[in-house]
C-alpha positions in Angstrom: 17.2 5.3 -22.5 19.9 7.3 -21.3 23.2 5.6 -20.4 24.9 5.5 -17.2 27.5 8.1 -18.1 24.7 10.5 -19.3 22.5 10.0 -16.1 23.9 11.1 -12.9 22.5 10.9 -9.3 20.8 14.4 -9.6 19.0 13.3 -12.8 17.6 10.3 -11.1 16.6 12.1 -8.1 14.8 14.5 -10.2 13.0 11.6 -12.1 12.2 10.2 -8.8 10.7 13.3 -7.4 8.6 13.7 -10.5 7.2 10.2 -10.1 6.5 10.9 -6.5 4.7 13.9 -7.3 2.6 12.1 -10.0 1.9 9.5 -7.3 3.6 6.7 -9.6 5.1 3.5 -8.2 8.7 2.7 -9.2 11.6 0.7 -8.3 15.3 1.7 -8.0 18.0 -0.9 -8.8 21.4 -0.6 -7.4 24.4 -2.8 -7.9 25.9 -3.5 -4.5 28.6 -6.1 -5.4 30.2 -6.9 -8.7 33.1 -9.5 -9.3 35.0 -10.3 -12.3 34.4 -9.0 -15.8 31.0 -6.8 -15.5 29.9 -3.7 -17.3 28.3 -2.2 -14.3 30.3 -1.5 -11.2 29.1 -1.1 -7.5 27.0 2.0 -7.1 25.4 1.8 -10.6 21.8 2.5 -10.5 18.6 2.2 -12.9 15.2 3.6 -12.4 12.4 1.3 -13.5 8.7 2.2 -13.9 5.7 0.1 -12.9 5.6 -1.1 -16.4 9.0 -2.6 -16.3 10.7 0.1 -18.5 14.1 1.3 -17.7 13.6 5.3 -17.3 17.1 6.2 -16.6 20.5 4.8 -15.3 22.1 1.3 -16.2 23.0 -1.7 -14.3 24.1 -3.8 -17.4 22.8 -4.8 -20.8 21.2 -8.0 -22.2 19.7 -10.5 -20.2 21.1 -8.7 -17.0 18.7 -5.9 -17.7 15.7 -8.0 -18.4 16.5 -10.0 -15.2 16.5 -6.7 -13.1 13.3 -5.5 -14.9 11.5 -8.5 -14.0 12.7 -8.5 -10.5 11.6 -4.8 -10.2 8.1 -5.9 -11.4 8.0 -8.7 -8.8 9.1 -6.0 -5.9 6.3 -3.7 -7.0 3.7 -6.5 -6.9 5.0 -7.8 -3.4 5.6 -4.3 -2.1 9.0 -5.5 -0.7 12.7 -5.1 -1.6 14.8 -8.1 -2.6 18.5 -8.6 -3.4 19.0 -10.7 -6.6 22.3 -12.5 -7.8 23.3 -12.6 -11.4 25.6 -15.0 -12.7 27.3 -13.6 -15.9 29.6 -16.6 -16.3 27.1 -19.3 -17.2 24.9 -18.7 -20.3 22.9 -21.8 -19.6 22.2 -21.5 -15.8 22.8 -17.7 -15.4 21.8 -14.7 -17.3 22.8 -15.9 -20.8 25.8 -13.6 -20.9 29.1 -15.5 -20.4 31.1 -12.2 -19.5 33.2 -13.9 -16.8 31.6 -12.2 -13.6 28.8 -11.8 -11.2 26.7 -9.0 -9.7 24.3 -8.7 -6.8 21.7 -6.1 -7.3 19.5 -4.5 -4.6 16.0 -3.5 -5.8 13.8 -1.3 -3.8 10.0 -0.6 -4.6 9.2 3.1 -4.1 5.5 3.3 -3.7 3.2 6.3 -3.2 1.6 6.5 0.2 -1.8 4.9 0.2 -4.7 7.3 0.5 -7.4 6.9 3.1 -10.6 8.3 1.7 -13.0 9.3 4.6 -16.5 10.2 3.5 -18.6 11.9 6.2 -17.9 14.1 9.2 -18.3 14.0 13.1 -16.4 12.6 15.6 -15.5 9.1 14.1 -14.4 10.8 10.9 -12.0 13.1 12.7 -10.5 10.2 14.6 -10.2 8.2 11.4 -8.3 11.1 9.8 -5.9 11.4 12.9 -5.2 7.7 13.1 -4.9 7.3 9.2 -2.3 10.1 9.2 -0.4 8.3 12.0 -0.4 5.2 10.1 1.2 6.6 7.2 -1.8 7.2 5.0 -2.5 10.3 2.8 -5.7 11.3 4.0 -8.6 12.8 2.0 -11.7 13.9 3.6 -14.9 14.1 1.4 -18.3 15.5 2.6 -21.1 17.9 1.8 -21.6 20.8 1.9 -18.0 21.3 3.1 -15.9 19.8 6.0 -14.5 22.2 8.4 -10.7 22.2 7.8 -9.9 22.9 11.5 -11.4 19.6 12.4 -9.2 17.6 9.9 -5.7 19.1 10.4 -4.1 16.0 9.3 -5.8 15.8 6.1 -3.8 16.3 2.8 -6.9 17.2 1.0 -10.5 18.2 1.9 -13.4 18.0 -0.7 -16.7 19.7 -0.3 -19.7 20.0 -2.4 -19.2 16.5 -3.9 -23.0 15.5 -4.0 -22.5 12.5 -6.3 -19.1 11.5 -5.1 -17.5 12.3 -8.5 -14.2 13.1 -6.9 -14.0 10.0 -5.1 -11.2 8.3 -7.3 -9.4 5.8 -5.1 -6.3 3.9 -6.5 -5.7 0.1 -6.0 -3.8 0.4 -2.8 -6.1 3.0 -1.2 -8.9 2.5 1.5 -12.3 4.1 1.6 -14.3 4.5 4.8 -17.8 5.5 4.4 -18.8 7.3 7.6 -21.7 9.5 6.3 -24.0 8.4 9.0 -26.5 6.9 6.5 -26.6 10.2 4.3 -26.0 9.0 0.7 -24.0 5.9 2.0 -25.6 3.8 -0.7 -24.5 6.3 -3.6 -21.0 6.4 -2.3 -20.9 2.6 -1.8 -21.8 2.2 -5.6 -19.0 4.6 -6.6 -16.4 2.9 -4.3 -17.2 -0.6 -5.4 -16.7 0.5 -8.9 -13.1 1.7 -8.1 -10.1 -0.5 -7.7 -9.7 0.4 -3.9 -8.1 -2.4 -1.9 -10.3 -2.0 1.0 -14.0 -0.4 1.3 -15.5 -0.2 4.7 -18.9 1.0 5.7 -19.6 2.1 9.1 -23.2 1.1 9.7 -25.6 -0.9 11.9 -26.1 -4.5 10.9 -29.7 -3.5 9.7 -28.3 -0.7 7.7 -25.8 -3.0 6.1 -28.5 -5.4 5.0 -30.3 -2.6 3.3 -27.2 -1.4 1.6 -26.2 -4.9 0.5 -30.1 -5.5 -1.0 -29.7 -2.1 -2.7 -26.4 -3.0 -4.3 -27.8 -6.3 -5.6 -30.5 -4.5 -7.2 -27.9 -2.4 -8.9 -26.5 -5.5 -10.4 -23.6 -6.0 -8.2 -22.6 -9.7 -7.8 -21.9 -11.5 -4.4 -18.1 -11.4 -5.3 -18.4 -7.6 -5.5 -20.2 -7.5 -2.3 -17.7 -9.4 -0.5 -15.3 -6.6 -1.0 -17.3 -4.3 1.1 -16.4 -4.5 4.7 -19.6 -3.8 6.6 -20.3 -3.4 9.4 -16.7 -2.1 9.4 -14.0 -2.8 11.9 -12.8 -5.5 14.2 -14.7 -6.8 17.1 -12.8 -5.0 19.9 -15.8 -4.2 21.8 -15.5 -0.5 20.7 -18.1 2.0 22.2 -16.7 5.4 21.9 -16.2 7.3 18.6 -12.4 6.9 19.2 -12.7 3.2 19.6 -14.8 2.6 16.7 -12.4 4.6 14.5 -9.6 2.6 16.0 -11.3 -0.8 15.3 -11.9 0.3 11.7 -8.2 1.3 11.2 -7.2 -1.8 12.8 -9.3 -3.8 10.2 -7.6 -1.7 7.3 -4.0 -2.6 8.5 -4.9 -6.3 9.0 -6.1 -6.3 5.4 -3.2 -4.4 4.1 -0.7 -6.4 5.7 -2.3 -9.8 5.3 -2.8 -10.3 9.0 -5.1 -12.8 10.5 -6.7 -10.6 13.2 -5.8 -13.3 15.9 -4.0 -12.3 19.2 -0.4 -12.4 18.7 0.1 -14.9 21.6 -1.9 -17.4 19.6 0.0 -17.0 16.4 2.2 -19.5 14.8 5.9 -19.5 16.3 4.8 -17.0 19.1 5.4 -17.4 22.7 2.6 -17.4 25.1 3.7 -16.1 28.6 2.1 -18.0 31.3 1.0 -16.5 34.5 3.9 -16.5 37.0 6.7 -16.8 34.5 10.1 -16.1 36.0 12.2 -13.2 35.0 14.8 -15.7 33.6 12.2 -17.5 31.3 11.2 -14.0 30.1 14.9 -13.1 29.4 15.4 -16.2 27.5 12.2 -16.1 25.3 12.9 -15.1 21.7 11.9 -11.5 20.7 
């Protein structure tokens, strides 16, 4: 591991760019406050990979480093940053390093954009591509024989002639939407369920959904695995048009990704329901 004096900002940036190019999650730890006798000063940084290994930089040695590494793993798992306080003056209650000082460290997870895999073509698939890109997904369209690139201008990658879906390789945080209009949807569903994808959605009728589920059972999938399949896909918005159907599917994906309930915001815990006829003063006094 390179020490702080051997690893400058440019080296860290180069490493982060390389990790991003490989779509590997990592965390950046930065000392934001230091008091008393500490080995790392404000501005010191360390780059930590998804296994908890310090790739470059330095924010302190011994137990301070191990505490930061563990916090980095927690940040990556929770997908949110945090600030940790390190007491370097108490070997029992602190970090085990009675150095006579303290530090605050800001740890930020750097996560690759999740990929939205769209299998199929047609107006619904085109709308899914547009909505997915707007919502921050890296969009991959997979269809046979080959999708028309002009119809998917927001796609980062277009895959054609993938008859057995061998190139469908979603990562754990990705979402797969099967919109093949019954063409090979049973084959692609098997491939998707054998992947670690966070969300697998099948756009199909209820009758087709039952047929697919029966086929999956015959292929040996247990009910726990079948529960991962969102079918028919989407939230009940009363959608009718292709745009509305795609919107309802993306709404469900966002709900699952962010841990939402799908309930109206006005019915949520702590929310303010604005009654009919509320005065301007009441609205102005309502919390945001």
